[in-house]
C-alpha positions in Angstrom: 104.4 10.8 -15.7 104.8 7.4 -17.0 104.2 6.4 -20.5 100.9 7.6 -22.7 101.2 5.3 -25.6 97.8 4.0 -25.2 95.9 7.4 -24.7 94.9 7.1 -28.4 93.8 3.6 -28.0 91.3 4.4 -25.5 89.9 6.8 -26.3 87.3 5.8 -28.2 86.1 3.5 -25.1 86.5 6.3 -22.6 84.2 8.4 -24.5 81.9 5.8 -24.8 81.7 5.1 -21.0 81.5 8.7 -20.2 78.6 9.5 -22.6 77.0 6.1 -21.4 77.2 7.4 -17.2 76.1 11.2 -18.5 72.9 9.3 -20.2 72.5 7.3 -17.4 72.0 10.0 -15.0 70.1 12.2 -17.0 67.4 8.9 -17.1 67.7 8.5 -13.3 67.3 12.1 -12.8 64.0 12.3 -15.7 62.5 9.3 -14.0 62.7 11.0 -10.5 61.3 13.9 -12.3 58.1 12.7 -13.7 57.4 10.5 -10.4 57.8 13.6 -8.5 55.4 15.8 -10.6 53.3 12.5 -11.2 51.9 12.8 -7.9 51.5 16.6 -7.5 49.2 16.4 -10.6 46.8 14.4 -10.0 43.2 15.6 -10.0 40.3 14.5 -8.6 37.2 13.9 -11.0 34.7 13.0 -8.7 34.7 16.7 -7.2 34.6 18.4 -10.6 31.4 20.8 -12.2 31.0 20.5 -16.0 32.0 23.5 -17.9 28.7 23.9 -19.2 27.1 24.3 -15.4 26.9 27.9 -13.8 28.6 27.9 -10.1 25.6 28.7 -7.6 26.0 29.3 -4.1 24.1 25.4 -3.6 27.1 24.2 -5.5 29.5 26.0 -3.0 27.8 25.1 0.5 26.7 21.8 -0.2 29.2 19.6 -2.6 27.7 16.3 -1.9 25.1 17.2 -3.8 24.6 16.3 -7.2 
């Protein structure tokens, strides 16, 4: 088994290492999630109709007309 006389002395350092590793992993997950959601939530603004206009058949059949 060995002698465990350094457990108490190294406990704080070990805890800090674990916490740093956990925070790094969480930061990587957040960055990956933000990058993934940033691509999916990219709306196109040029093809939108203003909210104060009424949508007519002309808007639906001829989207190039402004």
